[in-house]
Structures are given as C-alpha cells and as structure tokens.
GUKOL-941794 format. One record per atom (N, C-alpha, C): residue number from 0; residue in three letters; atom name; x, y, z. Coordinates in Angstrom, 1 decimal, padded with zeros to 4 digits. Example, Ala and Ser with C-alpha at 12.3 -4.5 7.8 and 13.67 -1.06 7.14 Angstrom:
residues 2
{num: 0; residu: ALA; atome: N; u: 013.2; v: -005.7; w: 007.8}
{num: 0; residu: ALA; atome: CA; u: 012.3; v: -004.5; w: 007.8}
{num: 0; residu: ALA; atome: C; u: 013.2; v: -003.3; w: 007.8}
{num: 1; residu: SER; atome: N; u: 012.8; v: -002.2; w: 007.1}
{num: 1; residu: SER; atome: CA; u: 013.7; v: -001.1; w: 007.1}
{num: 1; residu: SER; atome: C; u: 012.9; v: 000.0; w: 007.9}
This chain:
residues 107
{num: 0; residu: MET; atome: N; u: 022.0; v: 022.0; w: -055.6}
{num: 0; residu: MET; atome: CA; u: 022.2; v: 020.9; w: -056.5}
{num: 0; residu: MET; atome: C; u: 023.0; v: 021.3; w: -057.7}
{num: 1; residu: ILE; atome: N; u: 023.9; v: 020.6; w: -058.1}
{num: 1; residu: ILE; atome: CA; u: 024.7; v: 020.8; w: -059.3}
{num: 1; residu: ILE; atome: C; u: 023.9; v: 020.3; w: -060.5}
{num: 2; residu: ALA; atome: N; u: 023.7; v: 021.2; w: -061.5}
{num: 2; residu: ALA; atome: CA; u: 023.0; v: 020.8; w: -062.7}
{num: 2; residu: ALA; atome: C; u: 023.7; v: 019.7; w: -063.4}
{num: 3; residu: LYS; atome: N; u: 023.0; v: 018.8; w: -064.0}
{num: 3; residu: LYS; atome: CA; u: 023.5; v: 017.7; w: -064.8}
{num: 3; residu: LYS; atome: C; u: 023.4; v: 018.1; w: -066.2}
{num: 4; residu: THR; atome: N; u: 024.5; v: 018.6; w: -066.7}
{num: 4; residu: THR; atome: CA; u: 024.6; v: 019.2; w: -068.1}
{num: 4; residu: THR; atome: C; u: 025.2; v: 018.2; w: -069.0}
{num: 5; residu: PRO; atome: N; u: 024.9; v: 018.3; w: -070.3}
{num: 5; residu: PRO; atome: CA; u: 025.4; v: 017.4; w: -071.3}
{num: 5; residu: PRO; atome: C; u: 026.8; v: 017.7; w: -071.7}
{num: 6; residu: LYS; atome: N; u: 027.4; v: 016.9; w: -072.5}
{num: 6; residu: LYS; atome: CA; u: 028.7; v: 017.1; w: -073.0}
{num: 6; residu: LYS; atome: C; u: 028.8; v: 018.5; w: -073.7}
{num: 7; residu: ALA; atome: N; u: 029.8; v: 019.3; w: -073.4}
{num: 7; residu: ALA; atome: CA; u: 030.0; v: 020.6; w: -074.0}
{num: 7; residu: ALA; atome: C; u: 030.2; v: 020.4; w: -075.5}
{num: 8; residu: PRO; atome: N; u: 029.9; v: 021.4; w: -076.3}
{num: 8; residu: PRO; atome: CA; u: 029.5; v: 022.8; w: -075.9}
{num: 8; residu: PRO; atome: C; u: 028.0; v: 023.0; w: -075.7}
{num: 9; residu: TYR; atome: N; u: 027.7; v: 023.9; w: -074.8}
{num: 9; residu: TYR; atome: CA; u: 026.4; v: 024.5; w: -074.6}
{num: 9; residu: TYR; atome: C; u: 026.6; v: 025.9; w: -074.0}
{num: 10; residu: TYR; atome: N; u: 025.6; v: 026.5; w: -073.6}
{num: 10; residu: TYR; atome: CA; u: 025.7; v: 027.9; w: -073.1}
{num: 10; residu: TYR; atome: C; u: 025.2; v: 028.1; w: -071.7}
{num: 11; residu: ALA; atome: N; u: 025.8; v: 029.0; w: -071.0}
{num: 11; residu: ALA; atome: CA; u: 025.5; v: 029.4; w: -069.7}
{num: 11; residu: ALA; atome: C; u: 025.1; v: 030.9; w: -069.6}
{num: 12; residu: VAL; atome: N; u: 023.9; v: 031.1; w: -069.0}
{num: 12; residu: VAL; atome: CA; u: 023.5; v: 032.5; w: -068.7}
{num: 12; residu: VAL; atome: C; u: 023.8; v: 032.8; w: -067.2}
{num: 13; residu: ILE; atome: N; u: 024.6; v: 033.7; w: -066.9}
{num: 13; residu: ILE; atome: CA; u: 025.1; v: 034.0; w: -065.6}
{num: 13; residu: ILE; atome: C; u: 024.4; v: 035.3; w: -065.2}
{num: 14; residu: PHE; atome: N; u: 023.5; v: 035.2; w: -064.2}
{num: 14; residu: PHE; atome: CA; u: 022.7; v: 036.4; w: -063.7}
{num: 14; residu: PHE; atome: C; u: 023.2; v: 036.7; w: -062.3}
{num: 15; residu: THR; atome: N; u: 023.9; v: 037.8; w: -062.1}
{num: 15; residu: THR; atome: CA; u: 024.4; v: 038.2; w: -060.8}
{num: 15; residu: THR; atome: C; u: 023.6; v: 039.4; w: -060.4}
{num: 16; residu: SER; atome: N; u: 023.1; v: 039.4; w: -059.1}
{num: 16; residu: SER; atome: CA; u: 022.2; v: 040.5; w: -058.6}
{num: 16; residu: SER; atome: C; u: 022.5; v: 040.9; w: -057.2}
{num: 17; residu: VAL; atome: N; u: 022.1; v: 042.2; w: -057.0}
{num: 17; residu: VAL; atome: CA; u: 022.1; v: 042.8; w: -055.6}
{num: 17; residu: VAL; atome: C; u: 020.6; v: 043.1; w: -055.4}
{num: 18; residu: ARG; atome: N; u: 020.1; v: 042.6; w: -054.3}
{num: 18; residu: ARG; atome: CA; u: 018.7; v: 042.8; w: -054.0}
{num: 18; residu: ARG; atome: C; u: 018.4; v: 044.1; w: -053.2}
{num: 19; residu: THR; atome: N; u: 017.1; v: 044.5; w: -053.3}
{num: 19; residu: THR; atome: CA; u: 016.6; v: 045.6; w: -052.4}
{num: 19; residu: THR; atome: C; u: 016.2; v: 044.9; w: -051.1}
{num: 20; residu: ASP; atome: N; u: 015.6; v: 045.7; w: -050.2}
{num: 20; residu: ASP; atome: CA; u: 015.1; v: 045.1; w: -049.0}
{num: 20; residu: ASP; atome: C; u: 013.7; v: 044.6; w: -049.2}
{num: 21; residu: ASN; atome: N; u: 013.1; v: 044.8; w: -050.3}
{num: 21; residu: ASN; atome: CA; u: 011.7; v: 044.3; w: -050.6}
{num: 21; residu: ASN; atome: C; u: 011.8; v: 042.8; w: -051.0}
{num: 22; residu: HIS; atome: N; u: 011.2; v: 041.9; w: -050.2}
{num: 22; residu: HIS; atome: CA; u: 011.2; v: 040.5; w: -050.5}
{num: 22; residu: HIS; atome: C; u: 009.8; v: 040.0; w: -050.9}
{num: 23; residu: ASP; atome: N; u: 008.8; v: 040.9; w: -050.9}
{num: 23; residu: ASP; atome: CA; u: 007.4; v: 040.5; w: -051.2}
{num: 23; residu: ASP; atome: C; u: 007.3; v: 039.8; w: -052.6}
{num: 24; residu: GLY; atome: N; u: 006.9; v: 038.6; w: -052.5}
{num: 24; residu: GLY; atome: CA; u: 006.6; v: 037.8; w: -053.7}
{num: 24; residu: GLY; atome: C; u: 007.9; v: 037.3; w: -054.5}
{num: 25; residu: TYR; atome: N; u: 009.1; v: 037.6; w: -054.0}
{num: 25; residu: TYR; atome: CA; u: 010.3; v: 037.2; w: -054.7}
{num: 25; residu: TYR; atome: C; u: 010.5; v: 035.7; w: -054.8}
{num: 26; residu: ALA; atome: N; u: 010.4; v: 035.1; w: -053.6}
{num: 26; residu: ALA; atome: CA; u: 010.6; v: 033.6; w: -053.6}
{num: 26; residu: ALA; atome: C; u: 009.6; v: 032.9; w: -054.5}
{num: 27; residu: GLU; atome: N; u: 008.3; v: 033.3; w: -054.5}
{num: 27; residu: GLU; atome: CA; u: 007.3; v: 032.7; w: -055.3}
{num: 27; residu: GLU; atome: C; u: 007.6; v: 032.9; w: -056.8}
{num: 28; residu: MET; atome: N; u: 008.0; v: 034.1; w: -057.1}
{num: 28; residu: MET; atome: CA; u: 008.3; v: 034.4; w: -058.5}
{num: 28; residu: MET; atome: C; u: 009.6; v: 033.6; w: -059.0}
{num: 29; residu: THR; atome: N; u: 010.6; v: 033.5; w: -058.1}
{num: 29; residu: THR; atome: CA; u: 011.7; v: 032.7; w: -058.5}
{num: 29; residu: THR; atome: C; u: 011.4; v: 031.2; w: -058.7}
{num: 30; residu: ALA; atome: N; u: 010.5; v: 030.7; w: -057.9}
{num: 30; residu: ALA; atome: CA; u: 010.1; v: 029.3; w: -058.1}
{num: 30; residu: ALA; atome: C; u: 009.3; v: 029.1; w: -059.4}
{num: 31; residu: LYS; atome: N; u: 008.5; v: 030.1; w: -059.6}
{num: 31; residu: LYS; atome: CA; u: 007.7; v: 030.0; w: -060.9}
{num: 31; residu: LYS; atome: C; u: 008.6; v: 030.1; w: -062.1}
{num: 32; residu: MET; atome: N; u: 009.6; v: 031.0; w: -062.1}
{num: 32; residu: MET; atome: CA; u: 010.5; v: 031.1; w: -063.2}
{num: 32; residu: MET; atome: C; u: 011.3; v: 029.9; w: -063.5}
{num: 33; residu: ILE; atome: N; u: 011.7; v: 029.2; w: -062.4}
{num: 33; residu: ILE; atome: CA; u: 012.5; v: 028.0; w: -062.5}
{num: 33; residu: ILE; atome: C; u: 011.6; v: 026.9; w: -063.1}
{num: 34; residu: GLU; atome: N; u: 010.4; v: 026.8; w: -062.7}
{num: 34; residu: GLU; atome: CA; u: 009.4; v: 025.8; w: -063.2}
{num: 34; residu: GLU; atome: C; u: 009.1; v: 026.1; w: -064.7}
{num: 35; residu: LEU; atome: N; u: 008.9; v: 027.3; w: -065.0}
{num: 35; residu: LEU; atome: CA; u: 008.7; v: 027.7; w: -066.5}
{num: 35; residu: LEU; atome: C; u: 009.9; v: 027.4; w: -067.3}
{num: 36; residu: ALA; atome: N; u: 011.1; v: 027.7; w: -066.8}
{num: 36; residu: ALA; atome: CA; u: 012.3; v: 027.5; w: -067.6}
{num: 36; residu: ALA; atome: C; u: 012.5; v: 026.0; w: -067.9}
{num: 37; residu: GLN; atome: N; u: 012.2; v: 025.2; w: -066.9}
{num: 37; residu: GLN; atome: CA; u: 012.4; v: 023.8; w: -067.0}
{num: 37; residu: GLN; atome: C; u: 011.6; v: 023.2; w: -068.2}
{num: 38; residu: HIS; atome: N; u: 010.5; v: 023.9; w: -068.6}
{num: 38; residu: HIS; atome: CA; u: 009.7; v: 023.4; w: -069.7}
{num: 38; residu: HIS; atome: C; u: 010.0; v: 024.0; w: -071.0}
{num: 39; residu: GLN; atome: N; u: 011.0; v: 024.8; w: -071.1}
{num: 39; residu: GLN; atome: CA; u: 011.4; v: 025.5; w: -072.3}
{num: 39; residu: GLN; atome: C; u: 012.3; v: 024.6; w: -073.1}
{num: 40; residu: ASP; atome: N; u: 012.1; v: 024.6; w: -074.5}
{num: 40; residu: ASP; atome: CA; u: 013.0; v: 023.8; w: -075.3}
{num: 40; residu: ASP; atome: C; u: 014.4; v: 024.4; w: -075.2}
{num: 41; residu: GLY; atome: N; u: 015.4; v: 023.5; w: -075.0}
{num: 41; residu: GLY; atome: CA; u: 016.8; v: 023.9; w: -074.9}
{num: 41; residu: GLY; atome: C; u: 017.3; v: 024.1; w: -073.5}
{num: 42; residu: PHE; atome: N; u: 016.4; v: 024.1; w: -072.5}
{num: 42; residu: PHE; atome: CA; u: 016.8; v: 024.3; w: -071.1}
{num: 42; residu: PHE; atome: C; u: 017.5; v: 023.0; w: -070.6}
{num: 43; residu: LEU; atome: N; u: 018.7; v: 023.2; w: -070.0}
{num: 43; residu: LEU; atome: CA; u: 019.5; v: 022.1; w: -069.5}
{num: 43; residu: LEU; atome: C; u: 019.6; v: 022.0; w: -068.0}
{num: 44; residu: GLY; atome: N; u: 019.5; v: 023.1; w: -067.3}
{num: 44; residu: GLY; atome: CA; u: 019.6; v: 023.0; w: -065.8}
{num: 44; residu: GLY; atome: C; u: 019.8; v: 024.4; w: -065.3}
{num: 45; residu: VAL; atome: N; u: 019.9; v: 024.5; w: -063.9}
{num: 45; residu: VAL; atome: CA; u: 020.1; v: 025.8; w: -063.2}
{num: 45; residu: VAL; atome: C; u: 020.8; v: 025.5; w: -061.9}
{num: 46; residu: GLU; atome: N; u: 021.6; v: 026.5; w: -061.5}
{num: 46; residu: GLU; atome: CA; u: 022.2; v: 026.5; w: -060.2}
{num: 46; residu: GLU; atome: C; u: 022.1; v: 027.9; w: -059.6}
{num: 47; residu: SER; atome: N; u: 021.8; v: 028.0; w: -058.3}
{num: 47; residu: SER; atome: CA; u: 021.6; v: 029.4; w: -057.8}
{num: 47; residu: SER; atome: C; u: 022.1; v: 029.4; w: -056.3}
{num: 48; residu: VAL; atome: N; u: 022.7; v: 030.6; w: -056.0}
{num: 48; residu: VAL; atome: CA; u: 023.1; v: 030.8; w: -054.6}
{num: 48; residu: VAL; atome: C; u: 022.8; v: 032.3; w: -054.3}
{num: 49; residu: ARG; atome: N; u: 022.5; v: 032.6; w: -053.0}
{num: 49; residu: ARG; atome: CA; u: 022.2; v: 034.0; w: -052.6}
{num: 49; residu: ARG; atome: C; u: 022.8; v: 034.2; w: -051.2}
{num: 50; residu: ASN; atome: N; u: 023.5; v: 035.3; w: -051.1}
{num: 50; residu: ASN; atome: CA; u: 024.0; v: 035.8; w: -049.8}
{num: 50; residu: ASN; atome: C; u: 023.9; v: 037.3; w: -049.9}
{num: 51; residu: GLU; atome: N; u: 025.0; v: 038.0; w: -049.8}
{num: 51; residu: GLU; atome: CA; u: 025.0; v: 039.5; w: -050.0}
{num: 51; residu: GLU; atome: C; u: 024.5; v: 039.8; w: -051.4}
{num: 52; residu: TYR; atome: N; u: 024.9; v: 039.0; w: -052.4}
{num: 52; residu: TYR; atome: CA; u: 024.4; v: 039.1; w: -053.7}
{num: 52; residu: TYR; atome: C; u: 024.1; v: 037.7; w: -054.2}
{num: 53; residu: GLY; atome: N; u: 023.3; v: 037.6; w: -055.3}
{num: 53; residu: GLY; atome: CA; u: 022.9; v: 036.3; w: -055.8}
{num: 53; residu: GLY; atome: C; u: 023.6; v: 036.0; w: -057.2}
{num: 54; residu: ILE; atome: N; u: 023.8; v: 034.8; w: -057.4}
{num: 54; residu: ILE; atome: CA; u: 024.3; v: 034.3; w: -058.7}
{num: 54; residu: ILE; atome: C; u: 023.4; v: 033.1; w: -059.1}
{num: 55; residu: THR; atome: N; u: 022.8; v: 033.2; w: -060.2}
{num: 55; residu: THR; atome: CA; u: 022.1; v: 032.1; w: -060.8}
{num: 55; residu: THR; atome: C; u: 022.7; v: 031.9; w: -062.2}
{num: 56; residu: VAL; atome: N; u: 023.0; v: 030.6; w: -062.4}
{num: 56; residu: VAL; atome: CA; u: 023.5; v: 030.2; w: -063.7}
{num: 56; residu: VAL; atome: C; u: 022.5; v: 029.2; w: -064.3}
{num: 57; residu: SER; atome: N; u: 022.0; v: 029.6; w: -065.5}
{num: 57; residu: SER; atome: CA; u: 021.1; v: 028.6; w: -066.2}
{num: 57; residu: SER; atome: C; u: 021.9; v: 028.1; w: -067.4}
{num: 58; residu: TYR; atome: N; u: 021.6; v: 026.9; w: -067.8}
{num: 58; residu: TYR; atome: CA; u: 022.3; v: 026.3; w: -068.9}
{num: 58; residu: TYR; atome: C; u: 021.4; v: 026.0; w: -070.0}
{num: 59; residu: TRP; atome: N; u: 021.8; v: 026.3; w: -071.2}
{num: 59; residu: TRP; atome: CA; u: 021.0; v: 026.2; w: -072.4}
{num: 59; residu: TRP; atome: C; u: 021.7; v: 025.5; w: -073.6}
{num: 60; residu: GLN; atome: N; u: 020.9; v: 024.9; w: -074.4}
{num: 60; residu: GLN; atome: CA; u: 021.4; v: 024.1; w: -075.6}
{num: 60; residu: GLN; atome: C; u: 022.1; v: 025.1; w: -076.6}
{num: 61; residu: ASP; atome: N; u: 021.4; v: 026.2; w: -076.8}
{num: 61; residu: ASP; atome: CA; u: 022.0; v: 027.1; w: -077.8}
{num: 61; residu: ASP; atome: C; u: 021.5; v: 028.6; w: -077.6}
{num: 62; residu: LEU; atome: N; u: 022.0; v: 029.5; w: -078.4}
{num: 62; residu: LEU; atome: CA; u: 021.6; v: 030.9; w: -078.3}
{num: 62; residu: LEU; atome: C; u: 020.1; v: 031.1; w: -078.6}
{num: 63; residu: ASN; atome: N; u: 019.5; v: 030.3; w: -079.5}
{num: 63; residu: ASN; atome: CA; u: 018.1; v: 030.5; w: -079.8}
{num: 63; residu: ASN; atome: C; u: 017.3; v: 030.2; w: -078.6}
{num: 64; residu: ALA; atome: N; u: 017.6; v: 029.1; w: -077.9}
{num: 64; residu: ALA; atome: CA; u: 016.8; v: 028.8; w: -076.7}
{num: 64; residu: ALA; atome: C; u: 016.9; v: 029.9; w: -075.6}
{num: 65; residu: ILE; atome: N; u: 018.1; v: 030.5; w: -075.5}
{num: 65; residu: ILE; atome: CA; u: 018.2; v: 031.6; w: -074.6}
{num: 65; residu: ILE; atome: C; u: 017.4; v: 032.8; w: -075.0}
{num: 66; residu: GLN; atome: N; u: 017.4; v: 033.1; w: -076.3}
{num: 66; residu: GLN; atome: CA; u: 016.6; v: 034.2; w: -076.8}
{num: 66; residu: GLN; atome: C; u: 015.1; v: 034.0; w: -076.6}
{num: 67; residu: ASN; atome: N; u: 014.6; v: 032.7; w: -076.8}
{num: 67; residu: ASN; atome: CA; u: 013.2; v: 032.4; w: -076.6}
{num: 67; residu: ASN; atome: C; u: 012.8; v: 032.6; w: -075.1}
{num: 68; residu: TRP; atome: N; u: 013.7; v: 032.2; w: -074.2}
{num: 68; residu: TRP; atome: CA; u: 013.5; v: 032.4; w: -072.8}
{num: 68; residu: TRP; atome: C; u: 013.4; v: 033.9; w: -072.4}
{num: 69; residu: ARG; atome: N; u: 014.4; v: 034.6; w: -073.0}
{num: 69; residu: ARG; atome: CA; u: 014.5; v: 036.0; w: -072.7}
{num: 69; residu: ARG; atome: C; u: 013.2; v: 036.7; w: -073.2}
{num: 70; residu: ASN; atome: N; u: 012.6; v: 036.3; w: -074.2}
{num: 70; residu: ASN; atome: CA; u: 011.3; v: 036.9; w: -074.8}
{num: 70; residu: ASN; atome: C; u: 010.0; v: 036.3; w: -074.2}
{num: 71; residu: HIS; atome: N; u: 010.1; v: 035.2; w: -073.4}
{num: 71; residu: HIS; atome: CA; u: 008.9; v: 034.6; w: -072.9}
{num: 71; residu: HIS; atome: C; u: 008.1; v: 035.6; w: -072.1}
{num: 72; residu: VAL; atome: N; u: 006.8; v: 035.7; w: -072.3}
{num: 72; residu: VAL; atome: CA; u: 005.9; v: 036.7; w: -071.7}
{num: 72; residu: VAL; atome: C; u: 006.0; v: 036.7; w: -070.2}
{num: 73; residu: GLU; atome: N; u: 005.9; v: 035.6; w: -069.6}
{num: 73; residu: GLU; atome: CA; u: 005.9; v: 035.6; w: -068.1}
{num: 73; residu: GLU; atome: C; u: 007.3; v: 035.9; w: -067.6}
{num: 74; residu: HIS; atome: N; u: 008.3; v: 035.6; w: -068.3}
{num: 74; residu: HIS; atome: CA; u: 009.7; v: 035.9; w: -067.8}
{num: 74; residu: HIS; atome: C; u: 009.9; v: 037.4; w: -068.0}
{num: 75; residu: SER; atome: N; u: 009.3; v: 038.0; w: -069.0}
{num: 75; residu: SER; atome: CA; u: 009.4; v: 039.5; w: -069.2}
{num: 75; residu: SER; atome: C; u: 008.7; v: 040.2; w: -068.1}
{num: 76; residu: VAL; atome: N; u: 007.6; v: 039.7; w: -067.6}
{num: 76; residu: VAL; atome: CA; u: 006.8; v: 040.3; w: -066.4}
{num: 76; residu: VAL; atome: C; u: 007.7; v: 040.2; w: -065.2}
{num: 77; residu: ALA; atome: N; u: 008.4; v: 039.1; w: -065.0}
{num: 77; residu: ALA; atome: CA; u: 009.3; v: 038.9; w: -063.8}
{num: 77; residu: ALA; atome: C; u: 010.4; v: 039.9; w: -063.9}
{num: 78; residu: LYS; atome: N; u: 011.0; v: 040.0; w: -065.1}
{num: 78; residu: LYS; atome: CA; u: 012.2; v: 040.9; w: -065.2}
{num: 78; residu: LYS; atome: C; u: 011.8; v: 042.4; w: -064.9}
{num: 79; residu: ASP; atome: N; u: 010.6; v: 042.8; w: -065.4}
{num: 79; residu: ASP; atome: CA; u: 010.1; v: 044.1; w: -065.1}
{num: 79; residu: ASP; atome: C; u: 009.9; v: 044.4; w: -063.6}
{num: 80; residu: LYS; atome: N; u: 009.3; v: 043.4; w: -063.0}
{num: 80; residu: LYS; atome: CA; u: 009.0; v: 043.5; w: -061.5}
{num: 80; residu: LYS; atome: C; u: 010.4; v: 043.5; w: -060.8}
{num: 81; residu: GLY; atome: N; u: 011.3; v: 042.8; w: -061.3}
{num: 81; residu: GLY; atome: CA; u: 012.7; v: 042.8; w: -060.6}
{num: 81; residu: GLY; atome: C; u: 013.3; v: 044.1; w: -060.7}
{num: 82; residu: ARG; atome: N; u: 013.2; v: 044.8; w: -061.9}
{num: 82; residu: ARG; atome: CA; u: 013.8; v: 046.1; w: -062.0}
{num: 82; residu: ARG; atome: C; u: 013.1; v: 047.1; w: -061.1}
{num: 83; residu: LYS; atome: N; u: 011.8; v: 047.0; w: -061.0}
{num: 83; residu: LYS; atome: CA; u: 011.0; v: 048.0; w: -060.2}
{num: 83; residu: LYS; atome: C; u: 011.1; v: 047.8; w: -058.7}
{num: 84; residu: GLU; atome: N; u: 011.2; v: 046.5; w: -058.3}
{num: 84; residu: GLU; atome: CA; u: 011.0; v: 046.2; w: -056.9}
{num: 84; residu: GLU; atome: C; u: 012.1; v: 045.4; w: -056.2}
{num: 85; residu: TRP; atome: N; u: 012.7; v: 044.5; w: -056.8}
{num: 85; residu: TRP; atome: CA; u: 013.6; v: 043.5; w: -056.1}
{num: 85; residu: TRP; atome: C; u: 015.1; v: 043.7; w: -056.3}
{num: 86; residu: TYR; atome: N; u: 015.5; v: 044.4; w: -057.3}
{num: 86; residu: TYR; atome: CA; u: 017.0; v: 044.5; w: -057.5}
{num: 86; residu: TYR; atome: C; u: 017.5; v: 046.0; w: -057.5}
{num: 87; residu: GLU; atome: N; u: 018.6; v: 046.1; w: -056.7}
{num: 87; residu: GLU; atome: CA; u: 019.3; v: 047.4; w: -056.8}
{num: 87; residu: GLU; atome: C; u: 020.1; v: 047.4; w: -058.0}
{num: 88; residu: SER; atome: N; u: 020.7; v: 046.3; w: -058.4}
{num: 88; residu: SER; atome: CA; u: 021.5; v: 046.2; w: -059.7}
{num: 88; residu: SER; atome: C; u: 021.5; v: 044.7; w: -060.1}
{num: 89; residu: PHE; atome: N; u: 021.8; v: 044.5; w: -061.3}
{num: 89; residu: PHE; atome: CA; u: 022.0; v: 043.1; w: -061.8}
{num: 89; residu: PHE; atome: C; u: 022.9; v: 043.2; w: -063.1}
{num: 90; residu: LYS; atome: N; u: 023.4; v: 042.0; w: -063.4}
{num: 90; residu: LYS; atome: CA; u: 024.2; v: 041.9; w: -064.7}
{num: 90; residu: LYS; atome: C; u: 023.9; v: 040.5; w: -065.2}
{num: 91; residu: THR; atome: N; u: 023.7; v: 040.4; w: -066.5}
{num: 91; residu: THR; atome: CA; u: 023.5; v: 039.2; w: -067.2}
{num: 91; residu: THR; atome: C; u: 024.7; v: 039.0; w: -068.2}
{num: 92; residu: ARG; atome: N; u: 025.3; v: 037.8; w: -068.1}
{num: 92; residu: ARG; atome: CA; u: 026.4; v: 037.4; w: -069.0}
{num: 92; residu: ARG; atome: C; u: 026.0; v: 036.1; w: -069.7}
{num: 93; residu: ILE; atome: N; u: 026.3; v: 036.0; w: -070.9}
{num: 93; residu: ILE; atome: CA; u: 026.1; v: 034.7; w: -071.7}
{num: 93; residu: ILE; atome: C; u: 027.5; v: 034.2; w: -072.1}
{num: 94; residu: ALA; atome: N; u: 027.7; v: 033.0; w: -071.8}
{num: 94; residu: ALA; atome: CA; u: 029.0; v: 032.4; w: -072.2}
{num: 94; residu: ALA; atome: C; u: 028.8; v: 031.0; w: -072.8}
{num: 95; residu: ARG; atome: N; u: 029.7; v: 030.7; w: -073.7}
{num: 95; residu: ARG; atome: CA; u: 029.7; v: 029.3; w: -074.3}
{num: 95; residu: ARG; atome: C; u: 030.6; v: 028.4; w: -073.5}
{num: 96; residu: VAL; atome: N; u: 030.0; v: 027.3; w: -073.0}
{num: 96; residu: VAL; atome: CA; u: 030.8; v: 026.4; w: -072.2}
{num: 96; residu: VAL; atome: C; u: 031.5; v: 025.4; w: -073.2}
{num: 97; residu: GLU; atome: N; u: 032.9; v: 025.5; w: -073.1}
{num: 97; residu: GLU; atome: CA; u: 033.7; v: 024.7; w: -074.0}
{num: 97; residu: GLU; atome: C; u: 034.2; v: 023.4; w: -073.4}
{num: 98; residu: LEU; atome: N; u: 034.2; v: 023.3; w: -072.0}
{num: 98; residu: LEU; atome: CA; u: 034.7; v: 022.2; w: -071.3}
{num: 98; residu: LEU; atome: C; u: 033.9; v: 022.0; w: -070.1}
{num: 99; residu: ASP; atome: N; u: 033.6; v: 020.8; w: -069.7}
{num: 99; residu: ASP; atome: CA; u: 032.8; v: 020.5; w: -068.6}
{num: 99; residu: ASP; atome: C; u: 033.3; v: 019.2; w: -067.9}
{num: 100; residu: TYR; atome: N; u: 033.8; v: 019.3; w: -066.7}
{num: 100; residu: TYR; atome: CA; u: 034.3; v: 018.1; w: -066.0}
{num: 100; residu: TYR; atome: C; u: 034.0; v: 018.3; w: -064.5}
{num: 101; residu: GLY; atome: N; u: 034.0; v: 017.2; w: -063.7}
{num: 101; residu: GLY; atome: CA; u: 033.7; v: 017.3; w: -062.3}
{num: 101; residu: GLY; atome: C; u: 034.2; v: 016.1; w: -061.5}
{num: 102; residu: PHE; atome: N; u: 033.7; v: 016.1; w: -060.3}
{num: 102; residu: PHE; atome: CA; u: 034.0; v: 015.1; w: -059.3}
{num: 102; residu: PHE; atome: C; u: 032.8; v: 014.8; w: -058.4}
{num: 103; residu: VAL; atome: N; u: 032.6; v: 013.5; w: -058.2}
{num: 103; residu: VAL; atome: CA; u: 031.5; v: 013.1; w: -057.2}
{num: 103; residu: VAL; atome: C; u: 032.2; v: 012.1; w: -056.3}
{num: 104; residu: LYS; atome: N; u: 032.2; v: 012.4; w: -055.0}
{num: 104; residu: LYS; atome: CA; u: 032.8; v: 011.6; w: -054.0}
{num: 104; residu: LYS; atome: C; u: 032.1; v: 010.2; w: -054.0}
{num: 105; residu: GLY; atome: N; u: 032.9; v: 009.2; w: -054.0}
{num: 105; residu: GLY; atome: CA; u: 032.3; v: 007.8; w: -053.9}
{num: 105; residu: GLY; atome: C; u: 032.0; v: 007.2; w: -055.3}
{num: 106; residu: SER; atome: N; u: 032.3; v: 008.0; w: -056.4}
{num: 106; residu: SER; atome: CA; u: 032.0; v: 007.5; w: -057.7}
{num: 106; residu: SER; atome: C; u: 033.2; v: 006.8; w: -058.3}
C-alpha cells in the first residue's frame, strides 16, 4: 500500500537491509514496530518491500518526531535484536521530501 502523505515538506526515513538466515520472531517484531510507530506523534505512514534485500520508508512530520522514534524504548530493543540476529547489514538515510505527486488509475 502506498502511504497517504500530506503536502510536502515532510521527512522520509529510508531503511535498507540485508537479512541473515534467522527469521525467528522477525515478522512479529516488524508488525509490532509498525503498530507502535503508527501511534507516535508525527508519524505519517510507511511503505515496505523485501526480496534479496529490504527497503522500508517511513514518513514523518519533522526531525523531532524521527528522533523520538529513534529513542523509543521498544524500538531500541528491536534495533539491538536486529543487529545481533536478523541483519547482515543495514543503512538508514533521512531525507526531506520537497515534492510529492502521484497517479491513481481511475481517478
């Protein structure tokens, strides 16, 4: 599903990852993190895909909202577990979205 974001500007956190062969608890933790993020002030939406590597883009109102999510206790636990068990490597990038446009067939 494509996230319904507001009029720009806003911020995108782009998380790109390569997984290990360990999948134990990963899907459950991912679902929990999305649920938690949705309740954070400043959260705007999320999009995610996974094949050989994964890309998750979460959208945020401002840098303060991103920092609060980064420091969230349960998110910190998930990040630690990811480093120890689920990821061979990952990269996080934060970008300011200056322009946002799209297309929906039939609209």
